[in-house]
OpenMM code with the backbone's topology and positions (N, CA, C; nanometers):
from openmm import Vec3, app, unit

residues = "UNK UNK UNK UNK UNK UNK UNK UNK UNK UNK UNK UNK UNK UNK UNK UNK UNK UNK UNK UNK UNK UNK UNK UNK UNK UNK UNK UNK UNK UNK UNK UNK UNK UNK UNK UNK UNK UNK UNK UNK UNK UNK UNK UNK UNK UNK UNK UNK UNK UNK UNK UNK UNK UNK UNK UNK UNK UNK UNK UNK UNK UNK UNK UNK UNK UNK UNK UNK UNK UNK UNK UNK UNK UNK UNK UNK UNK UNK UNK UNK UNK UNK UNK UNK UNK UNK UNK UNK UNK UNK UNK UNK UNK UNK UNK UNK UNK UNK UNK UNK UNK UNK UNK UNK UNK UNK UNK UNK UNK UNK UNK UNK UNK UNK UNK UNK UNK UNK UNK UNK UNK UNK UNK UNK UNK UNK UNK UNK UNK UNK UNK UNK UNK UNK UNK UNK UNK".split()
positions = [
    Vec3(0.0844, -0.1174, 0.0000),
    Vec3(0.0000, 0.0000, 0.0000),
    Vec3(0.0891, 0.1240, 0.0000),
    Vec3(0.0446, 0.2256, -0.0706),
    Vec3(0.1278, 0.3462, -0.0766),
    Vec3(0.1291, 0.4214, 0.0568),
    Vec3(0.2397, 0.4839, 0.0831),
    Vec3(0.2496, 0.5684, 0.2012),
    Vec3(0.2123, 0.7114, 0.1649),
    Vec3(0.1929, 0.7968, 0.2636),
    Vec3(0.1643, 0.9376, 0.2351),
    Vec3(0.2723, 0.9963, 0.1449),
    Vec3(0.2313, 1.0679, 0.0445),
    Vec3(0.3236, 1.1243, -0.0533),
    Vec3(0.3310, 1.0407, -0.1797),
    Vec3(0.3194, 0.9095, -0.1669),
    Vec3(0.3191, 0.8209, -0.2829),
    Vec3(0.1769, 0.7810, -0.3204),
    Vec3(0.0808, 0.8296, -0.2439),
    Vec3(-0.0594, 0.7911, -0.2635),
    Vec3(-0.1289, 0.8868, -0.3609),
    Vec3(-0.2517, 0.8547, -0.3945),
    Vec3(-0.3355, 0.9386, -0.4814),
    Vec3(-0.4516, 0.9988, -0.4033),
    Vec3(-0.4350, 1.0115, -0.2730),
    Vec3(-0.5405, 1.0645, -0.1867),
    Vec3(-0.5671, 1.2112, -0.2185),
    Vec3(-0.6948, 1.2463, -0.2258),
    Vec3(-0.7312, 1.3870, -0.2393),
    Vec3(-0.7195, 1.4576, -0.1058),
    Vec3(-0.7470, 1.3841, 0.0028),
    Vec3(-0.7353, 1.4385, 0.1378),
    Vec3(-0.6839, 1.3307, 0.2314),
    Vec3(-0.6353, 1.3733, 0.3451),
    Vec3(-0.5916, 1.2824, 0.4503),
    Vec3(-0.6671, 1.3148, 0.5782),
    Vec3(-0.6624, 1.2252, 0.6728),
    Vec3(-0.7342, 1.2423, 0.7980),
    Vec3(-0.7029, 1.3772, 0.8637),
    Vec3(-0.5784, 1.4192, 0.8570),
    Vec3(-0.5379, 1.5453, 0.9200),
    Vec3(-0.6170, 1.6653, 0.8668),
    Vec3(-0.6686, 1.6554, 0.7438),
    Vec3(-0.7471, 1.7643, 0.6848),
    Vec3(-0.8843, 1.7765, 0.7496),
    Vec3(-0.9280, 1.6756, 0.8230),
    Vec3(-1.0653, 1.6715, 0.8753),
    Vec3(-1.0722, 1.6646, 1.0276),
    Vec3(-0.9648, 1.6946, 1.0951),
    Vec3(-0.9646, 1.6857, 1.2412),
    Vec3(-1.0631, 1.7827, 1.3063),
    Vec3(-1.1041, 1.8851, 1.2361),
    Vec3(-1.1977, 1.9850, 1.2892),
    Vec3(-1.3444, 1.9430, 1.2778),
    Vec3(-1.3727, 1.8367, 1.2042),
    Vec3(-1.5118, 1.7964, 1.1797),
    Vec3(-1.5781, 1.7364, 1.3030),
    Vec3(-1.7080, 1.7567, 1.3090),
    Vec3(-1.7947, 1.6930, 1.4078),
    Vec3(-1.8835, 1.5947, 1.3314),
    Vec3(-1.8905, 1.4716, 1.3779),
    Vec3(-1.9717, 1.3688, 1.3133),
    Vec3(-2.1007, 1.3530, 1.3930),
    Vec3(-2.2170, 1.3820, 1.3314),
    Vec3(-2.3433, 1.3727, 1.4052),
    Vec3(-2.3801, 1.2286, 1.4391),
    Vec3(-2.4352, 1.2112, 1.5589),
    Vec3(-2.4881, 1.0813, 1.5981),
    Vec3(-2.6213, 1.0592, 1.5273),
    Vec3(-2.6518, 0.9360, 1.4937),
    Vec3(-2.7744, 0.9040, 1.4205),
    Vec3(-2.9002, 0.9389, 1.4982),
    Vec3(-2.8934, 0.9321, 1.6306),
    Vec3(-3.0136, 0.9593, 1.7104),
    Vec3(-3.0366, 1.1086, 1.7338),
    Vec3(-2.9473, 1.1925, 1.6799),
    Vec3(-2.9663, 1.3363, 1.6898),
    Vec3(-2.9301, 1.3970, 1.8237),
    Vec3(-2.8686, 1.3200, 1.9131),
    Vec3(-2.8396, 1.3701, 2.0479),
    Vec3(-2.7093, 1.4484, 2.0576),
    Vec3(-2.6346, 1.4573, 1.9505),
    Vec3(-2.5082, 1.5300, 1.9559),
    Vec3(-2.4156, 1.4864, 1.8453),
    Vec3(-2.2872, 1.5037, 1.8675),
    Vec3(-2.1883, 1.4673, 1.7680),
    Vec3(-2.0576, 1.4289, 1.8376),
    Vec3(-1.9668, 1.3749, 1.7589),
    Vec3(-1.8358, 1.3335, 1.8079),
    Vec3(-1.7321, 1.3958, 1.7159),
    Vec3(-1.6291, 1.4557, 1.7737),
    Vec3(-1.5264, 1.5139, 1.6868),
    Vec3(-1.4286, 1.4052, 1.6409),
    Vec3(-1.3581, 1.4338, 1.5335),
    Vec3(-1.2703, 1.3339, 1.4720),
    Vec3(-1.1592, 1.2891, 1.5670),
    Vec3(-1.0944, 1.3798, 1.6431),
    Vec3(-0.9947, 1.3287, 1.7385),
    Vec3(-1.0529, 1.2278, 1.8384),
    Vec3(-1.1782, 1.2495, 1.8818),
    Vec3(-1.2408, 1.1517, 1.9716),
    Vec3(-1.2692, 1.0201, 1.9005),
    Vec3(-1.3026, 1.0257, 1.7716),
    Vec3(-1.3193, 0.9017, 1.6938),
    Vec3(-1.1887, 0.8230, 1.6925),
    Vec3(-1.0798, 0.8927, 1.6715),
    Vec3(-0.9489, 0.8270, 1.6722),
    Vec3(-0.9202, 0.7628, 1.8078),
    Vec3(-0.9419, 0.8373, 1.9138),
    Vec3(-0.9146, 0.7849, 2.0488),
    Vec3(-1.0020, 0.6638, 2.0822),
    Vec3(-1.1254, 0.6611, 2.0289),
    Vec3(-1.2166, 0.5505, 2.0591),
    Vec3(-1.1806, 0.4218, 1.9858),
    Vec3(-1.0950, 0.4325, 1.8854),
    Vec3(-1.0606, 0.3155, 1.8049),
    Vec3(-1.1508, 0.2957, 1.6853),
    Vec3(-1.2457, 0.3859, 1.6635),
    Vec3(-1.3420, 0.3711, 1.5541),
    Vec3(-1.2761, 0.3773, 1.4164),
    Vec3(-1.1581, 0.4372, 1.4077),
    Vec3(-1.0899, 0.4506, 1.2782),
    Vec3(-0.9664, 0.3617, 1.2694),
    Vec3(-0.9584, 0.2588, 1.3527),
    Vec3(-0.8439, 0.1671, 1.3496),
    Vec3(-0.8361, 0.1021, 1.2119),
    Vec3(-0.7268, 0.1264, 1.1432),
    Vec3(-0.7118, 0.0830, 1.0044),
    Vec3(-0.5790, 0.0116, 0.9869),
    Vec3(-0.5838, -0.1019, 0.9159),
    Vec3(-0.4626, -0.1787, 0.8886),
    Vec3(-0.4663, -0.2275, 0.7438),
    Vec3(-0.3493, -0.2418, 0.6827),
    Vec3(-0.3468, -0.3009, 0.5479),
    Vec3(-0.3911, -0.4465, 0.5544),
    Vec3(-0.4546, -0.4913, 0.4496),
    Vec3(-0.4957, -0.6317, 0.4419),
    Vec3(-0.3745, -0.7143, 0.4022),
    Vec3(-0.3245, -0.7913, 0.4951),
    Vec3(-0.2049, -0.8706, 0.4696),
    Vec3(-0.2331, -0.9893, 0.3777),
    Vec3(-0.3542, -1.0405, 0.3853),
    Vec3(-0.3916, -1.1558, 0.3037),
    Vec3(-0.5418, -1.1532, 0.2814),
    Vec3(-0.5918, -1.2484, 0.2070),
    Vec3(-0.7344, -1.2585, 0.1789),
    Vec3(-0.7881, -1.1298, 0.1156),
    Vec3(-0.7242, -1.0870, 0.0086),
    Vec3(-0.7692, -0.9665, -0.0594),
    Vec3(-0.9045, -0.9851, -0.1253),
    Vec3(-0.9449, -1.1109, -0.1432),
    Vec3(-1.0758, -1.1407, -0.2004),
    Vec3(-1.1599, -1.2142, -0.0972),
    Vec3(-1.2882, -1.1932, -0.1029),
    Vec3(-1.3817, -1.2577, -0.0119),
    Vec3(-1.4842, -1.3319, -0.0969),
    Vec3(-1.5113, -1.4554, -0.0616),
    Vec3(-1.6122, -1.5343, -0.1318),
    Vec3(-1.7334, -1.5507, -0.0422),
    Vec3(-1.8496, -1.5159, -0.0938),
    Vec3(-1.9735, -1.5275, -0.0176),
    Vec3(-2.0064, -1.6743, 0.0058),
    Vec3(-2.0374, -1.7075, 0.1291),
    Vec3(-2.0741, -1.8452, 0.1627),
    Vec3(-2.2083, -1.8833, 0.1013),
    Vec3(-2.2945, -1.7829, 0.0779),
    Vec3(-2.4285, -1.8099, 0.0259),
    Vec3(-2.4334, -1.8199, -0.1266),
    Vec3(-2.3589, -1.7328, -0.1955),
    Vec3(-2.3700, -1.7274, -0.3409),
    Vec3(-2.2447, -1.7719, -0.4148),
    Vec3(-2.1365, -1.7926, -0.3429),
    Vec3(-2.0070, -1.8258, -0.4021),
    Vec3(-1.9500, -1.7115, -0.4861),
    Vec3(-2.0091, -1.5928, -0.4741),
    Vec3(-1.9611, -1.4759, -0.5459),
    Vec3(-1.8292, -1.4297, -0.4836),
    Vec3(-1.7340, -1.3973, -0.5681),
    Vec3(-1.6035, -1.3499, -0.5224),
    Vec3(-1.6011, -1.1981, -0.5310),
    Vec3(-1.5711, -1.1313, -0.4191),
    Vec3(-1.5692, -0.9857, -0.4149),
    Vec3(-1.4307, -0.9376, -0.3775),
    Vec3(-1.3968, -0.8205, -0.4264),
    Vec3(-1.2679, -0.7613, -0.3940),
    Vec3(-1.1991, -0.7135, -0.5188),
    Vec3(-1.0749, -0.6827, -0.5113),
    Vec3(-0.9862, -0.6991, -0.3972),
    Vec3(-1.0086, -0.5921, -0.2912),
    Vec3(-0.9765, -0.6277, -0.1689),
    Vec3(-0.9837, -0.5369, -0.0560),
    Vec3(-0.8412, -0.5163, -0.0042),
    Vec3(-0.8029, -0.3924, 0.0097),
    Vec3(-0.6651, -0.3589, 0.0452),
    Vec3(-0.6491, -0.3146, 0.1903),
    Vec3(-0.7599, -0.2757, 0.2512),
    Vec3(-0.7568, -0.2213, 0.3868),
    Vec3(-0.8652, -0.2841, 0.4728),
    Vec3(-0.8388, -0.2904, 0.6011),
    Vec3(-0.9378, -0.3335, 0.6996),
    Vec3(-0.9546, -0.2207, 0.8013),
    Vec3(-1.0779, -0.1791, 0.8221),
    Vec3(-1.1090, -0.0844, 0.9286),
    Vec3(-1.1786, -0.1655, 1.0367),
    Vec3(-1.1211, -0.1638, 1.1548),
    Vec3(-1.1734, -0.2409, 1.2677),
    Vec3(-1.2263, -0.1393, 1.3697),
    Vec3(-1.3558, -0.1028, 1.3592),
    Vec3(-1.4080, 0.0082, 1.4379),
    Vec3(-1.4446, -0.0230, 1.5827),
    Vec3(-1.4243, -0.1444, 1.6271),
    Vec3(-1.4535, -0.1806, 1.7668),
    Vec3(-1.5970, -0.1424, 1.8050),
    Vec3(-1.6900, -0.1698, 1.7144),
    Vec3(-1.8337, -0.1447, 1.7347),
    Vec3(-1.8656, 0.0026, 1.7598),
    Vec3(-1.7825, 0.0924, 1.7110),
    Vec3(-1.8013, 0.2350, 1.7352),
    Vec3(-1.8740, 0.3079, 1.6231),
    Vec3(-1.8926, 0.2473, 1.5065),
    Vec3(-1.9504, 0.3203, 1.3933),
    Vec3(-2.1019, 0.3106, 1.3836),
    Vec3(-2.1629, 0.2118, 1.4460),
    Vec3(-2.3080, 0.1933, 1.4369),
    Vec3(-2.3880, 0.3113, 1.4877),
    Vec3(-2.3320, 0.3867, 1.5777),
    Vec3(-2.4063, 0.4992, 1.6358),
    Vec3(-2.4177, 0.6192, 1.5430),
    Vec3(-2.3512, 0.6147, 1.4279),
    Vec3(-2.3545, 0.7271, 1.3354),
    Vec3(-2.4475, 0.7060, 1.2168),
    Vec3(-2.4984, 0.5856, 1.2003),
    Vec3(-2.5865, 0.5585, 1.0869),
    Vec3(-2.7131, 0.4895, 1.1342),
    Vec3(-2.8137, 0.4973, 1.0503),
    Vec3(-2.9448, 0.4421, 1.0820),
    Vec3(-2.9796, 0.3389, 0.9748),
    Vec3(-3.0197, 0.2185, 1.0139),
    Vec3(-3.0531, 0.1162, 0.9141),
    Vec3(-3.1659, 0.1584, 0.8189),
    Vec3(-3.2518, 0.2500, 0.8602),
    Vec3(-3.3614, 0.2950, 0.7751),
    Vec3(-3.3275, 0.4148, 0.6881),
    Vec3(-3.2028, 0.4571, 0.6905),
    Vec3(-3.1604, 0.5750, 0.6144),
    Vec3(-3.1551, 0.5448, 0.4642),
    Vec3(-3.1585, 0.6495, 0.3817),
    Vec3(-3.1539, 0.6299, 0.2365),
    Vec3(-3.0260, 0.5622, 0.1862),
    Vec3(-2.9149, 0.5776, 0.2571),
    Vec3(-2.7887, 0.5163, 0.2144),
    Vec3(-2.7226, 0.4494, 0.3343),
    Vec3(-2.6436, 0.3468, 0.3062),
    Vec3(-2.5693, 0.2785, 0.4124),
    Vec3(-2.4311, 0.3419, 0.4249),
    Vec3(-2.3641, 0.3131, 0.5337),
    Vec3(-2.2276, 0.3614, 0.5512),
    Vec3(-2.1384, 0.3082, 0.4395),
    Vec3(-2.1577, 0.1824, 0.4012),
    Vec3(-2.0778, 0.1260, 0.2921),
    Vec3(-2.0966, 0.2060, 0.1635),
    Vec3(-2.2214, 0.2447, 0.1337),
    Vec3(-2.2483, 0.3257, 0.0136),
    Vec3(-2.1754, 0.4587, 0.0220),
    Vec3(-2.1802, 0.5216, 0.1392),
    Vec3(-2.1181, 0.6531, 0.1566),
    Vec3(-1.9656, 0.6454, 0.1456),
    Vec3(-1.9067, 0.5337, 0.1881),
    Vec3(-1.7621, 0.5155, 0.1712),
    Vec3(-1.7305, 0.4875, 0.0249),
    Vec3(-1.8119, 0.4046, -0.0388),
    Vec3(-1.7878, 0.3644, -0.1770),
    Vec3(-1.7799, 0.4833, -0.2724),
    Vec3(-1.8550, 0.5894, -0.2473),
    Vec3(-1.8550, 0.7043, -0.3384),
    Vec3(-1.7400, 0.8015, -0.3115),
    Vec3(-1.6544, 0.7713, -0.2152),
    Vec3(-1.5386, 0.8572, -0.1894),
    Vec3(-1.4335, 0.8343, -0.2986),
    Vec3(-1.3585, 0.9399, -0.3350),
    Vec3(-1.2565, 0.9266, -0.4406),
    Vec3(-1.1572, 0.8150, -0.4126),
    Vec3(-1.1286, 0.7382, -0.5154),
    Vec3(-1.0304, 0.6289, -0.5148),
    Vec3(-1.0746, 0.5034, -0.4397),
    Vec3(-1.1968, 0.5005, -0.3873),
    Vec3(-1.2479, 0.3794, -0.3226),
    Vec3(-1.3165, 0.2947, -0.4292),
    Vec3(-1.2757, 0.1695, -0.4408),
    Vec3(-1.3277, 0.0803, -0.5442),
    Vec3(-1.4284, -0.0212, -0.4927),
    Vec3(-1.4206, -0.0562, -0.3654),
    Vec3(-1.5134, -0.1544, -0.3093),
    Vec3(-1.5145, -0.1440, -0.1569),
    Vec3(-1.6304, -0.1798, -0.0996),
    Vec3(-1.6481, -0.1760, 0.0453),
    Vec3(-1.7393, -0.2915, 0.0838),
    Vec3(-1.7063, -0.3606, 0.1915),
    Vec3(-1.7883, -0.4722, 0.2374),
    Vec3(-1.7685, -0.4909, 0.3875),
    Vec3(-1.8805, -0.5057, 0.4604),
    Vec3(-1.8710, -0.5416, 0.6022),
    Vec3(-1.8383, -0.6900, 0.6118),
    Vec3(-1.7462, -0.7247, 0.6984),
    Vec3(-1.7093, -0.8638, 0.7237),
    Vec3(-1.7394, -0.8973, 0.8693),
    Vec3(-1.7503, -1.0268, 0.8964),
    Vec3(-1.7684, -1.0778, 1.0325),
    Vec3(-1.8827, -1.0075, 1.1052),
    Vec3(-1.9997, -1.0102, 1.0427),
    Vec3(-2.1213, -0.9536, 1.1014),
    Vec3(-2.1046, -0.8091, 1.1452),
    Vec3(-2.0467, -0.7286, 1.0571),
    Vec3(-2.0357, -0.5865, 1.0850),
    Vec3(-1.9237, -0.5470, 1.1787),
    Vec3(-1.8282, -0.6339, 1.1992),
    Vec3(-1.7167, -0.6028, 1.2899),
    Vec3(-1.5964, -0.5435, 1.2179),
    Vec3(-1.5850, -0.5712, 1.0878),
    Vec3(-1.4699, -0.5237, 1.0108),
    Vec3(-1.5203, -0.4704, 0.8773),
    Vec3(-1.4704, -0.3523, 0.8393),
    Vec3(-1.4987, -0.2970, 0.7082),
    Vec3(-1.3806, -0.3289, 0.6171),
    Vec3(-1.4054, -0.4005, 0.5095),
    Vec3(-1.3021, -0.4260, 0.4103),
    Vec3(-1.3173, -0.3199, 0.3019),
    Vec3(-1.2080, -0.2521, 0.2705),
    Vec3(-1.2125, -0.1426, 0.1731),
    Vec3(-1.1097, -0.1677, 0.0646),
    Vec3(-1.1559, -0.1659, -0.0589),
    Vec3(-1.0675, -0.1771, -0.1735),
    Vec3(-1.0299, -0.0378, -0.2201),
    Vec3(-0.9054, -0.0007, -0.1978),
    Vec3(-0.8566, 0.1321, -0.2343),
    Vec3(-0.7050, 0.1252, -0.2504),
    Vec3(-0.6573, 0.0703, -0.3625),
    Vec3(-0.5142, 0.0450, -0.3769),
    Vec3(-0.4279, 0.1704, -0.3873),
    Vec3(-0.4878, 0.2837, -0.4204),
    Vec3(-0.4091, 0.4063, -0.4359),
    Vec3(-0.4156, 0.4986, -0.3138),
    Vec3(-0.4887, 0.4561, -0.2085),
    Vec3(-0.4987, 0.5367, -0.0876),
    Vec3(-0.4017, 0.4875, 0.0190),
    Vec3(-0.3459, 0.5822, 0.0936),
    Vec3(-0.2646, 0.5471, 0.2098),
    Vec3(-0.3578, 0.5330, 0.3298),
    Vec3(-0.3037, 0.4921, 0.4420),
    Vec3(-0.3856, 0.4680, 0.5606),
    Vec3(-0.4629, 0.5930, 0.6023),
    Vec3(-0.3998, 0.7107, 0.5960),
    Vec3(-0.4662, 0.8355, 0.6359),
    Vec3(-0.5722, 0.8764, 0.5340),
    Vec3(-0.5553, 0.8358, 0.4091),
    Vec3(-0.6575, 0.8617, 0.3069),
    Vec3(-0.7796, 0.7733, 0.3254),
    Vec3(-0.7567, 0.6479, 0.3649),
    Vec3(-0.8682, 0.5570, 0.3941),
    Vec3(-0.9465, 0.6095, 0.5140),
    Vec3(-0.8766, 0.6529, 0.6171),
    Vec3(-0.9444, 0.7080, 0.7340),
    Vec3(-1.0227, 0.8346, 0.6982),
    Vec3(-0.9686, 0.9181, 0.6111),
    Vec3(-1.0412, 1.0379, 0.5656),
    Vec3(-1.1677, 0.9981, 0.4910),
    Vec3(-1.1604, 0.8941, 0.4083),
    Vec3(-1.2783, 0.8480, 0.3350),
    Vec3(-1.3879, 0.8020, 0.4317),
    Vec3(-1.3496, 0.7329, 0.5374),
    Vec3(-1.4478, 0.6878, 0.6370),
    Vec3(-1.5090, 0.8082, 0.7085),
    Vec3(-1.4264, 0.9037, 0.7487),
    Vec3(-1.4774, 1.0228, 0.8179),
    Vec3(-1.5747, 1.0994, 0.7288),
    Vec3(-1.5380, 1.1203, 0.6039),
    Vec3(-1.6271, 1.1930, 0.5133),
    Vec3(-1.7577, 1.1174, 0.4915),
    Vec3(-1.7502, 0.9865, 0.4862),
    Vec3(-1.8725, 0.9064, 0.4735),
    Vec3(-1.9601, 0.9217, 0.5979),
    Vec3(-1.8983, 0.9268, 0.7140),
    Vec3(-1.9743, 0.9420, 0.8381),
    Vec3(-2.0453, 1.0770, 0.8469),
    Vec3(-1.9957, 1.1766, 0.7775),
    Vec3(-2.0596, 1.3082, 0.7804),
    Vec3(-2.1709, 1.3199, 0.6758),
    Vec3(-2.1882, 1.2182, 0.5933),
    Vec3(-2.2909, 1.2202, 0.4901),
    Vec3(-2.4281, 1.2061, 0.5554),
    Vec3(-2.5126, 1.3048, 0.5366),
    Vec3(-2.6452, 1.3040, 0.6015),
    Vec3(-2.7351, 1.1907, 0.5515),
    Vec3(-2.7048, 1.1322, 0.4360),
    Vec3(-2.7892, 1.0264, 0.3817),
    Vec3(-2.7777, 0.8953, 0.4598),
    Vec3(-2.6786, 0.8821, 0.5505),
    Vec3(-2.6682, 0.7599, 0.6308),
    Vec3(-2.7515, 0.7696, 0.7580),
    Vec3(-2.8173, 0.8823, 0.7765),
    Vec3(-2.9085, 0.9013, 0.8896),
    Vec3(-3.0483, 0.9214, 0.8358),
    Vec3(-3.1486, 0.8763, 0.9093),
    Vec3(-3.2875, 0.8930, 0.8672),
    Vec3(-3.3213, 1.0401, 0.8578),
    Vec3(-3.3770, 1.0762, 0.7455),
    Vec3(-3.4131, 1.2166, 0.7255),
    Vec3(-3.5403, 1.2447, 0.8016),
    Vec3(-3.5380, 1.3445, 0.8863),
    Vec3(-3.6529, 1.3753, 0.9681),
    Vec3(-3.7275, 1.4854, 0.9111),
] * unit.nanometer
topology = app.Topology()
chain = topology.addChain("A")
for resn in residues:
    res = topology.addResidue(resn, chain)
    for name in ("N", "CA", "C"):
        topology.addAtom(name, app.Element.getBySymbol(name[0]), res)
């Protein structure tokens, strides 16, 4: 995976440290530094298993280059009844090619071969700020 400077990221996490991410229930928001401290943006390169095969359909998906392990911290920012899912909001970020929840929503697999770790984290943060992942009131 490319490091900062060798990547094709339009933005990096450091560009968004000032953002507040609204909670889905409307009770407040969380700033990006607090997201980092909570472990919600824990990101690692995918060392192996770049492809995932569905147990139900035998469909092969991927490649996935990154794993985001949010420690169950991302569910509070999106609503299952919203017009778009968090995966959809990440997928439309620049340079993201594929997104899939693994292990019953415990790990986000992200296909983004030209993004560095800070670019992947920026893509997740920008997706979390997308109002379409929350129910429109």
